[in-house]
C-alpha positions in Angstrom: 107.9 72.0 60.4 107.5 70.2 63.7 111.1 70.9 64.5 110.7 74.6 63.7 107.7 74.8 66.0 109.6 73.1 68.7 112.4 75.5 68.5 110.0 78.4 68.8 108.5 77.1 72.1 109.9 78.7 75.3 112.5 76.7 77.0 112.4 75.7 80.7 114.9 78.4 81.8 112.8 81.1 80.1 109.6 79.9 81.5 111.1 79.8 85.0 112.9 83.1 84.9 110.0 85.0 83.4 107.5 83.5 85.9 109.9 84.4 88.8 110.3 88.0 87.4 106.5 88.5 87.2 106.1 87.3 90.8 108.8 89.7 91.9 107.1 92.5 90.1 103.7 91.7 91.7 105.3 91.5 95.2 106.7 95.1 94.9 103.8 96.6 92.9 102.5 99.9 94.1 99.2 99.5 92.3 96.3 97.9 94.1 96.3 94.0 94.1 93.1 94.0 92.2 94.2 96.4 89.5 94.3 95.2 85.9 98.0 95.6 85.5 98.8 93.5 88.6 96.2 90.8 87.8 97.5 90.4 84.2 101.0 89.7 85.6 99.5 87.2 88.0 97.6 85.3 85.3 100.6 85.4 82.9 103.0 84.2 85.7 100.7 81.3 86.6 100.4 80.3 83.0 104.2 80.3 82.5 104.8 78.4 85.7 102.1 75.8 84.9 104.0 75.2 81.6 107.3 74.9 83.5 105.7 72.4 85.9 104.4 70.3 82.9 107.9 70.5 81.3 109.6 69.4 84.5 107.2 66.4 84.7 107.9 65.4 81.1 111.6 65.7 81.6 111.4 63.7 84.8 114.1 66.0 86.2 113.5 65.1 89.8 113.0 61.8 91.5 112.2 61.0 95.1 114.6 58.1 94.9 117.6 60.4 94.5 119.4 62.6 97.0 119.6 66.4 96.8 123.3 66.1 96.1 122.5 64.2 92.9 120.6 67.2 91.4 122.8 69.6 89.3 123.4 72.9 91.0 121.8 74.9 88.2 118.7 72.6 88.3 118.0 73.2 92.1 116.1 76.4 91.4 113.4 74.4 89.5 112.3 72.9 92.8 110.9 76.3 93.6 108.2 76.2 90.8 105.3 75.0 93.1 106.2 77.6 95.7 106.0 80.3 93.1 102.7 78.9 91.9 101.4 79.1 95.4 102.5 82.7 95.9 101.0 83.9 92.6 97.7 82.0 93.3 97.4 83.9 96.6 97.6 87.1 94.6 94.5 86.3 92.6 91.6 88.6 93.4 88.0 87.4 93.2 85.9 87.3 96.4 83.6 84.7 95.0 86.5 82.3 94.2 88.6 83.1 97.3 88.1 79.7 98.9 89.1 77.9 95.7 92.2 80.1 95.4 93.2 79.4 99.0 92.8 75.6 98.5 94.8 75.6 95.3 97.6 77.8 96.8 97.7 75.4 99.8 98.1 72.5 97.5 101.0 74.2 95.7 102.8 75.1 98.9 102.2 71.5 100.2 103.7 70.1 97.0 106.8 72.3 97.5 107.2 71.4 101.2 106.7 67.7 100.6 109.3 67.8 97.8 111.8 69.6 100.1 111.0 67.2 102.9 111.8 64.2 100.7 115.1 65.8 99.6 116.0 66.8 103.2 116.5 70.4 102.2 116.0 71.4 105.8 114.6 70.1 109.1 110.9 71.0 109.5 107.6 69.4 110.2 105.1 69.0 107.4 101.7 70.7 108.0 98.8 68.3 108.4 97.0 67.5 105.2 93.5 69.1 104.9 90.5 67.4 103.5 86.8 68.3 103.0 85.5 65.7 105.5 83.2 66.6 108.4 86.2 66.2 110.7 87.3 69.7 109.9 84.0 71.1 111.0 83.5 69.1 114.2 86.8 69.7 116.0 86.6 68.9 119.7 87.0 71.6 122.4 90.6 70.9 123.0 91.4 71.5 119.3 89.1 74.5 119.0 90.6 76.2 122.1 94.4 75.4 122.0 96.2 75.6 125.3 98.3 78.7 126.2 101.4 76.5 126.2 100.7 75.5 122.6 99.9 79.1 121.5 103.2 80.3 123.1 105.1 77.5 121.4 103.6 78.4 118.0 104.5 82.1 118.5 108.1 81.2 119.4 108.3 79.0 116.3 107.0 81.9 114.2 109.6 84.3 115.7 112.3 81.8 115.0 111.2 81.4 111.4 111.0 85.2 110.9 114.6 85.7 112.2 115.8 82.8 110.1 114.1 84.2 107.0 115.7 87.6 107.5 119.1 86.0 107.9 118.6 84.0 104.7 117.6 87.1 102.8 120.7 88.9 104.0 123.0 86.1 102.8 121.1 85.8 99.5 121.5 89.5 98.9 125.2 89.3 99.4 125.6 86.4 96.9 123.0 87.5 94.2 125.2 89.6 91.9 128.0 87.1 91.7 125.7 84.2 90.9 123.5 86.0 88.4 126.5 87.5 86.6 128.0 84.0 86.2 131.1 84.8 88.2 130.3 82.3 91.0 131.7 78.8 91.0 129.5 75.7 91.2 129.8 75.4 95.0 128.7 79.0 95.4 125.8 78.6 93.0 124.7 75.5 94.8 124.7 77.3 98.2 122.8 80.2 96.7 119.9 78.1 95.4 119.9 76.0 98.6 119.4 79.1 100.6 116.5 80.1 98.3 114.9 76.7 98.9 115.2 77.2 102.7 113.8 80.7 102.5 110.7 79.4 100.6 110.2 76.6 103.1 109.7 79.3 105.8 107.5 81.3 103.5 105.4 78.3 102.6 104.9 77.3 106.2 103.8 80.8 107.1 101.4 80.9 104.1 99.8 77.6 104.9 99.2 78.7 108.5 97.5 81.9 107.2 95.6 80.0 104.6 94.2 77.5 107.2 93.0 80.4 109.4 91.3 82.2 106.4 89.7 78.9 105.2 88.3 78.4 108.7 86.8 81.9 108.7 85.3 81.5 105.3 83.7 78.1 106.1 82.3 79.4 109.4 80.8 82.3 107.5 79.2 80.0 104.9 78.0 77.7 107.6 76.3 80.6 109.4 74.6 81.6 106.2 73.2 78.1 105.8 71.8 78.2 109.4 70.3 81.7 109.3 69.7 82.1 105.6 70.7 85.1 103.5 67.8 87.2 104.6 68.5 87.0 108.3 68.4 90.6 109.5 71.3 90.4 112.0 73.7 88.5 109.7 76.0 90.2 107.2 75.4 88.9 103.7 78.8 90.0 102.3 82.2 91.1 103.6 83.5 94.7 103.3 85.7 93.6 100.4 82.7 91.9 98.7 80.7 95.1 99.1 83.4 97.3 97.6 84.0 94.8 94.7 80.3 94.9 93.8 80.1 98.7 93.9 83.4 99.0 92.0 81.9 97.0 89.1 79.0 99.5 88.8 81.2 102.5 89.4 79.3 103.5 92.5 82.1 103.6 95.1 81.7 106.5 97.6 84.3 109.2 97.2 85.3 109.5 100.9 89.0 108.5 100.6 88.3 105.0 101.7 91.0 102.5 100.5 89.7 99.5 98.6 91.5 96.7 100.2 91.4 93.1 98.9 91.5 90.1 101.2 95.1 89.6 100.2 96.0 93.2 101.2 94.2 92.8 104.5 96.1 89.6 105.2 99.4 91.2 104.1 98.8 94.2 106.4 98.1 91.9 109.3 101.2 89.9 108.6 103.3 93.1 108.5 101.9 94.1 111.9 102.7 90.7 113.3 106.3 90.9 112.0 106.6 94.4 113.6 105.6 93.0 116.9 108.1 90.1 116.6 110.8 92.7 115.8 110.0 94.6 119.0 110.4 91.4 121.0 
């Protein structure tokens, strides 16, 4: 009986491919991020990827003592699991839990980047590890107000990552059909998944940068509330997204053609605007 139950359990390839498919569907969804159909895919995808991560741990498929060349070509894709977990975690919509979602997503992205760094998948600098100590809230003036040189350097790095990501996407698109149809040889398959790993390194670095900025804003808002109190007349007690979420629950949204944007949609729109500016440069 135990053997029969084991045979009915989803295998690692199924968990990975279904989780990846759900992420792809969420990424291109035309429905609002907070809609039931999108959120159901998010939660299902996270559940499948969590099971895939547990299975990878049990199988002990990867070891930091081995080189990337020692991993089988068809197993390289499983290194992407934590990156996919981070991406889907960012798609969760719940204003009251936003900070928790950001911190969990950052942890997933950091796990992915640390893993790739150990395997020397690409040359990049790991983001600094965040903690909840008072140090994060008492940065000195030089850190709070970065120099123009540092800001310019960061912008150039972002432009470089953007161009690199677009080039990787173009190469992946050209190779996709051959690899997924099983017509590509082992060398081609290996190159394909290696490119995927590099692409998600760029995505993870961008996401962590955005996450750190949003966490800072949320903590400053919470800190302001503690100082002034929720009843302070000049201090907003909720964000626009919080207000819409509350009114949506009670079916009291004003019918004025105002789009209900989630924090994720605001962030995505800002990122698209930034990418457009980088293209123009």
